[in-house]
Every structure is written in structure tokens, then in C-alpha cells.
TIVO-963409 format. One line per 2 residues: number of its first residue (from 1); for each residue x, y, z of N, C-alpha, C. Coordinates in nm, 3 decimals. Atoms other than C-alpha are relative to their C-alpha. Example, Ala and Ser with C-alpha at 12.3 -4.5 7.8 and 13.67 -1.06 7.14 Angstrom:
<rs>
1) 0.089:-0.119:0.000:1.230:-0.450:0.780:0.090:0.120:0.000  -0.082:-0.119:-0.006:1.367:-0.106:0.714:-0.077:0.109:0.073
</rs>
This chain:
<rs>
1) 0.022:0.082:-0.117:17.211:10.238:10.219:-0.065:0.083:0.108  0.073:-0.070:-0.106:16.974:10.338:10.495:0.056:-0.039:0.135
3) -0.047:0.024:-0.132:17.103:10.376:10.846:-0.098:0.063:0.097  0.091:-0.051:-0.098:16.870:10.418:11.143:0.074:0.038:0.123
5) -0.059:-0.048:-0.125:16.967:10.618:11.450:-0.109:-0.004:0.104  0.107:0.005:-0.101:16.771:10.544:11.768:-0.027:0.140:0.061
7) 0.039:-0.127:-0.056:16.584:10.844:11.900:-0.044:-0.023:0.143  0.028:0.021:-0.142:16.597:10.838:12.279:0.017:0.135:0.072
9) -0.014:-0.130:-0.063:16.520:11.185:12.418:0.036:-0.010:0.147  -0.046:-0.003:-0.138:16.669:11.281:12.752:-0.020:0.138:0.056
11) 0.007:-0.135:-0.064:16.622:11.565:12.999:0.137:0.060:0.024  -0.138:-0.047:-0.030:16.999:11.591:13.040:0.075:0.047:-0.124
13) -0.079:-0.033:0.121:17.130:11.605:12.682:-0.086:-0.023:-0.125  0.071:0.014:0.126:16.990:11.655:12.333:0.060:-0.117:-0.083
15) -0.049:0.110:0.084:17.012:11.346:12.108:0.084:0.054:-0.115  -0.088:-0.042:0.110:17.299:11.379:11.857:0.040:-0.121:-0.082
17) -0.053:0.104:0.084:17.418:11.175:11.561:0.075:0.066:-0.115  -0.080:-0.052:0.108:17.658:11.217:11.270:-0.018:-0.081:-0.127
19) 0.022:0.072:0.126:17.522:11.103:10.932:0.097:0.041:-0.105  -0.079:-0.032:0.116:17.722:11.088:10.617:-0.095:0.015:-0.117
21) 0.089:-0.030:0.108:17.530:11.256:10.335:0.080:0.046:-0.119  -0.076:-0.030:0.122:17.671:11.264:9.980:0.149:0.005:0.026
23) -0.145:0.008:-0.024:18.015:11.171:10.116:0.052:0.095:0.105  -0.043:-0.094:-0.102:18.028:11.450:10.373:-0.068:-0.035:0.134
25) 0.051:0.029:-0.133:17.985:11.403:10.746:-0.062:0.127:0.062  0.070:-0.110:-0.062:17.734:11.627:10.925:-0.027:-0.034:0.145
27) 0.035:0.019:-0.141:17.649:11.676:11.291:-0.143:0.048:0.018  0.141:-0.033:-0.018:17.279:11.665:11.375:-0.038:-0.008:0.149
29) 0.044:-0.007:-0.139:17.119:11.760:11.705:-0.151:0.019:0.000  0.147:-0.010:-0.017:16.752:11.709:11.802:-0.024:0.071:0.135
31) 0.030:-0.068:-0.124:16.625:11.958:12.054:-0.149:0.028:0.013  0.140:-0.025:-0.028:16.288:12.025:12.218:-0.024:0.150:0.000
33) 0.039:-0.137:0.002:16.129:12.360:12.139:-0.118:0.016:0.093  0.102:-0.013:-0.102:15.929:12.465:12.440:-0.126:0.068:-0.054
35) 0.115:-0.078:0.046:15.705:12.713:12.258:-0.078:-0.076:-0.109  0.067:0.074:0.106:15.626:12.491:11.955:-0.049:-0.135:0.050
37) 0.035:0.131:-0.059:15.596:12.180:12.177:0.030:-0.116:-0.095  -0.042:0.109:0.087:15.788:11.958:11.935:0.154:0.006:-0.014
39) -0.141:0.009:0.023:16.138:11.844:11.847:0.036:0.065:-0.132  -0.058:-0.057:0.122:16.356:12.018:11.588:0.129:-0.071:-0.028
41) -0.129:0.059:0.041:16.645:11.871:11.392:0.085:0.109:-0.057  -0.099:-0.095:0.056:16.944:12.102:11.340:0.113:-0.081:-0.057
43) -0.108:0.071:0.068:17.205:11.984:11.092:0.112:0.101:-0.031  -0.116:-0.088:0.017:17.554:12.141:11.090:0.107:-0.071:-0.085
45) -0.109:0.057:0.077:17.842:12.090:10.845:0.125:-0.011:0.088  -0.123:0.022:-0.074:18.198:12.011:10.952:0.057:0.118:0.069
47) -0.055:-0.124:-0.059:18.282:12.374:11.026:-0.094:0.062:0.104  0.094:-0.048:-0.101:17.978:12.416:11.253:-0.106:0.095:-0.053
49) 0.099:-0.087:0.062:17.768:12.617:11.004:-0.132:-0.073:-0.010  0.134:0.063:0.006:17.396:12.549:11.027:-0.039:-0.019:-0.146
51) 0.039:0.033:0.137:17.282:12.374:10.708:-0.155:0.011:-0.009  0.146:-0.016:-0.002:16.911:12.336:10.798:-0.050:-0.025:0.141
53) 0.072:0.023:-0.128:16.668:12.332:11.089:-0.143:-0.030:-0.038  0.133:0.043:0.036:16.343:12.141:11.050:-0.075:-0.062:0.121
55) 0.075:0.066:-0.107:16.062:12.038:11.290:-0.017:-0.145:-0.031  0.028:0.141:0.014:16.017:11.671:11.348:-0.146:-0.020:0.034
57) 0.144:0.011:-0.020:15.648:11.612:11.297:-0.045:-0.137:-0.052  0.058:0.126:0.039:15.434:11.305:11.260:-0.123:0.032:-0.083
59) 0.118:-0.021:0.084:15.178:11.291:10.982:-0.102:-0.111:0.029  0.107:0.101:-0.024:14.844:11.113:11.018:0.008:-0.103:-0.111
61) 0.001:0.102:0.104:14.806:10.785:10.831:-0.100:0.040:-0.111  0.086:-0.030:0.112:14.652:10.815:10.487:-0.128:-0.081:0.007
63) 0.129:0.070:0.005:14.287:10.726:10.448:-0.015:-0.075:-0.129  0.027:0.075:0.120:14.199:10.454:10.206:-0.130:0.053:-0.063
65) 0.118:-0.052:0.070:13.943:10.555:9.943:-0.127:-0.073:0.045  0.117:0.080:-0.036:13.710:10.275:10.058:-0.060:0.049:0.133
67) 0.051:-0.043:-0.131:13.676:10.436:10.406:-0.071:0.135:-0.009  0.063:-0.131:0.013:13.552:10.770:10.270:-0.146:-0.016:-0.038
69) 0.144:0.005:0.033:13.177:10.830:10.260:-0.037:0.134:-0.058  0.046:-0.121:0.067:13.026:11.082:10.024:-0.152:0.012:0.018
71) 0.141:-0.023:-0.010:12.687:11.232:10.093:-0.039:0.095:-0.109  0.041:-0.085:0.110:12.522:11.367:9.783:-0.125:0.079:0.038
73) 0.114:-0.084:-0.024:12.274:11.651:9.792:-0.093:-0.013:-0.120  0.100:0.015:0.107:11.956:11.592:9.592:-0.115:0.096:0.019
</rs>
């Protein structure tokens, strides 16, 4: 089952949520990295140990093959 958590960044507090993954509850915090200029997702287990930290990045939409133009050299 997919559960969506709203992402509403704030200047006062980092967005937090607690997903259940494989039957275990984790605590996730999204924070802004000033130097990288992007958000990072930190996921902690129940004892507070960091499980992973990943940047939240957006990928560009895929190009359809029909939109690509090939210029051949003759």
C-alpha cells in the first residue's frame, strides 16, 4: 500500500514523518542543505541510528524518441 506524506517545508522546523517499512517504524526528517542547495532525507530506526541519508532531487522528464532529431554526416 502506498502512503503519501505532504511535503510542506518551513523555515521554523524540518518536515518529519514516520513511515512503516517492512513492518518496522522509522523516523524520517527532510532538511535543507545550504551548500548543496537541495533537501536531504535522513531516515532513522527506532533507536535513533541513521539508516540512510539521500538527496531529494528531481529528474527531468524523459524525451520521447519521436522528439529526437538525428543529423547525419555525409
